[in-house]
C-alpha positions in Angstrom: -48.3 -12.7 72.5 -47.0 -15.8 74.7 -46.2 -15.1 78.4 -42.5 -15.5 79.1 -40.6 -16.3 82.1 -37.3 -14.7 82.5 -35.0 -16.5 85.1 -31.8 -15.1 86.1 -29.4 -16.5 88.6 -26.8 -14.0 90.2 -24.6 -14.0 93.1 -22.5 -11.9 95.3 -19.1 -13.6 95.6 -16.4 -11.1 95.9 -15.9 -9.0 92.7 -13.3 -10.3 90.1 -12.9 -8.2 86.9 -11.3 -11.0 84.8 -12.3 -14.4 84.0 -10.2 -17.2 85.6 -10.8 -20.8 84.0 -14.2 -22.7 84.7 -16.2 -21.8 87.6 -14.4 -18.5 87.9 -15.8 -16.1 85.7 -16.1 -12.3 86.0 -18.0 -11.2 89.1 -19.6 -7.6 89.5 -22.3 -6.0 91.3 -23.4 -4.5 88.0 -24.5 -7.8 87.2 -27.3 -7.4 89.9 -28.5 -4.0 88.2 -27.4 -3.2 84.7 -27.2 -7.0 84.0 -30.6 -7.7 85.0 -31.9 -4.8 83.2 -29.9 -5.7 80.2 -31.7 -9.3 80.0 -35.2 -7.7 80.4 -34.4 -5.3 77.7 -33.6 -8.2 75.3 -37.1 -9.2 75.6 -38.7 -5.8 74.8 -42.1 -5.9 73.6 -43.1 -9.5 75.0 -45.3 -9.9 77.8 -43.0 -11.4 80.6 -42.3 -12.1 84.1 -38.7 -11.8 85.8 -37.5 -14.3 88.3 -34.3 -13.1 90.1 -32.7 -15.7 92.2 -29.6 -14.5 94.2 -26.8 -16.7 96.0 -25.9 -14.0 98.6 -22.5 -14.7 99.8 -21.6 -11.1 100.6 -24.5 -8.6 101.8 -26.4 -6.6 99.2 -26.8 -2.9 99.7 -30.1 -1.4 100.0 -30.1 0.9 97.0 -29.1 -2.2 95.2 -31.6 -4.2 96.8 -34.5 -1.7 96.1 -33.7 -1.7 92.2 -33.6 -5.6 92.2 -37.0 -5.5 93.9 -38.3 -2.9 91.3 -37.0 -4.9 88.2 -38.4 -8.5 89.3 -41.7 -10.0 89.8 -40.2 -12.8 91.8 -36.9 -12.0 94.0 -35.3 -14.8 96.0 -32.3 -13.8 98.2 -30.9 -16.9 99.6 -27.9 -16.3 102.1 -25.1 -18.8 100.9 -24.8 -22.1 102.5 -24.1 -25.6 101.0 -26.3 -27.4 103.6 -29.0 -29.9 102.2 -31.2 -32.4 104.4 -28.3 -34.2 106.6 -25.5 -32.9 104.3 -23.7 -29.8 105.6 -21.6 -29.4 102.4 -23.7 -30.6 99.8 -21.8 -30.6 96.4 -25.0 -29.8 94.1 -25.9 -26.7 96.1 -25.8 -24.5 93.1 -27.7 -27.1 90.8 -30.3 -26.9 93.6 -30.3 -23.1 93.0 -31.2 -23.7 89.5 -33.8 -25.9 90.1 -35.4 -23.9 92.5 -35.4 -20.9 90.6 -36.8 -22.5 87.6 -39.6 -23.9 89.7 -40.9 -20.4 90.0 -41.6 -20.0 86.3 -45.3 -19.5 85.2 -44.7 -18.6 81.7 -45.7 -20.8 78.8 -41.8 -20.3 77.7 -38.8 -20.3 80.0 -35.6 -18.3 79.4 -32.6 -19.0 81.6 -29.7 -16.8 82.2 -26.6 -16.8 84.3 -25.6 -13.6 85.8 -22.5 -13.0 83.8 -24.1 -13.3 80.5 -25.0 -10.1 78.5 -27.9 -10.5 75.8 -28.5 -7.9 72.8 -30.8 -8.0 70.0 -31.7 -5.9 67.0 -35.2 -6.9 67.1 -37.8 -9.3 68.4 -37.2 -11.5 65.6 -34.4 -13.6 67.2 -36.8 -14.4 70.3 -39.7 -15.4 67.9 -37.1 -17.7 66.1 -35.9 -19.3 69.5 -40.0 -19.9 70.4 -40.3 -21.5 67.0 -37.4 -23.8 67.5 -39.1 -25.3 70.7 -41.7 -27.1 68.5 -38.9 -29.1 67.2 -36.5 -29.2 70.4 -37.0 -29.5 74.0 -34.1 -27.2 74.8 -32.6 -24.3 72.8 -29.2 -22.8 73.9 -26.9 -20.0 73.1 -25.3 -19.6 69.6 -21.9 -21.2 69.4 -18.9 -21.9 67.0 -19.8 -25.4 67.8 -23.4 -25.2 66.8 -25.5 -27.3 66.9 -23.6 -28.7 69.7 -22.0 -26.9 72.5 -18.7 -28.0 72.1 -16.6 -30.7 70.1 -15.8 -33.4 72.6 -16.3 -36.9 71.6 -16.0 -38.2 75.4 -19.8 -37.3 75.7 -22.6 -39.0 73.7 -25.1 -36.4 74.6 -25.8 -32.7 74.4 -26.2 -30.8 77.6 -28.4 -27.6 78.3 -26.0 -24.8 79.2 -27.4 -22.8 82.3 -25.6 -19.8 80.9 -28.6 -19.4 78.5 -31.3 -21.7 77.5 -35.0 -21.5 76.6 -37.7 -24.2 76.9 -41.4 -24.8 77.4 -42.4 -24.7 81.0 -44.3 -28.0 80.2 -40.8 -29.5 79.4 -39.6 -28.9 82.9 -40.6 -31.9 84.9 -39.1 -30.4 88.2 -39.9 -33.7 90.4 -37.9 -36.0 87.9 -35.1 -33.4 87.6 -34.9 -33.2 91.3 -35.0 -37.1 91.6 -31.9 -37.2 89.3 -30.0 -34.5 91.2 -30.6 -36.3 94.6 -29.9 -39.8 93.4 -27.1 -40.2 90.8 -27.4 -44.0 90.7 -31.0 -43.5 89.7 -29.7 -40.6 87.1 -27.4 -43.0 85.3 -29.6 -46.1 85.5 -32.5 -44.4 83.7 -30.4 -42.0 81.5 -27.1 -44.1 80.8 -24.3 -41.7 79.5 -20.7 -42.5 78.5 -19.4 -39.7 80.6 -21.3 -39.1 83.9 -21.6 -35.5 84.8 -24.4 -34.8 87.3 -24.7 -31.1 86.8 -28.4 -30.0 86.3 -27.5 -28.6 82.7 -26.4 -32.6 82.1 -29.6 -33.9 83.7 -32.0 -31.6 81.5 -29.9 -33.0 78.3 -30.1 -36.6 79.2 -33.7 -36.2 80.0 -34.4 -34.7 76.5 -32.2 -37.5 74.8 -34.1 -40.2 76.5 -37.6 -38.9 76.8 -37.9 -35.8 74.7 -36.5 -34.0 71.6 -33.1 -33.1 72.4 -31.1 -30.0 72.8 -30.0 -27.3 70.0 -27.6 -24.7 69.7 -28.4 -22.5 66.8 -25.9 -20.9 64.4 -24.2 -17.5 65.3 -26.0 -14.4 63.7 -24.1 -11.7 65.3 -25.8 -9.1 62.8 -29.4 -9.9 64.4 -28.1 -10.9 68.2 -25.5 -11.9 70.5 -24.9 -13.5 73.8 -21.5 -12.7 75.6 -19.6 -13.5 78.7 -16.7 -11.4 79.9 -13.0 -12.0 79.4 -12.6 -8.8 81.5 -15.2 -6.3 82.8 -14.8 -2.6 83.5 -17.5 -1.1 86.0 -20.4 0.5 84.4 -19.9 -0.9 81.0 -23.2 -2.7 80.9 -24.9 0.5 81.7 -23.5 2.1 78.6 -24.1 -0.8 76.4 -27.7 -0.8 77.5 -28.0 2.7 76.1 -26.0 2.0 72.7 -28.1 1.1 69.4 -27.4 -2.4 68.3 -24.8 -1.5 65.5 -22.7 0.3 68.4 -22.9 -2.7 70.5 -21.5 -5.1 67.8 -18.7 -2.6 67.2 -17.8 -3.0 70.9 -18.0 -6.8 70.9 -15.8 -7.1 67.9 -13.0 -4.9 69.8 -13.2 -6.0 73.6 -12.5 -9.0 75.7 -15.8 -10.5 75.3 -15.6 -14.4 75.3 -17.3 -17.7 75.1 -20.1 -18.5 73.9 -19.7 -15.6 71.4 -16.1 -15.0 71.0 -16.0 -13.9 67.4 -12.2 -14.3 67.5 -12.4 -18.0 67.7 
């Protein structure tokens, strides 16, 4: 059984129970506890480590912090700031968080989640299938209505790696090269030309995979087997209830509640 690294990025921005456009998804303290447990449960039966990276805007209470410690093999609490080297307001601060979290991984395979993703599976089979796909592709992201692409957008000539969810081999992550691209956008686009220049880390990963590797793949939706969801709106303790349900009950919930992209079954 391969050793897996489960990398989860969370934060403690002020809570918000509804999604408001890009970069303003749902935020709830449940994502630090039941949300982390949810992602660990997704990998039941696998040998794994849990790397939990928290961008701390508001302080974490001791009870929550103790629970986070109990679940994580590596726990990083970074008080929120945007400083990097000589720049007190570094625009790529969040990308830097991703890079630093991924650099902690020791497993043969790395699975990355944003904190607002919920993950459910009926068995170990979908995880094995994702691992098998990594023999063909550098990165595999979440199931989408636009699979094998993240979206239909002809302004892009590359497929990016969504930080909401992706998996890869640890050996694929050239942290030095990723960091160099993040810190020098001229180098990034001279080395990896792109029709539409986005310098987020998910695009850096995708461009490196396009030019030096085996590309990025979004598998088809198979909601009878597994589902990855973000929240259109969230009611506290929902994740706790879902974590205790059989898979059939979870799918009934998904079909009748405001769960959105990437597995928005109403699209």
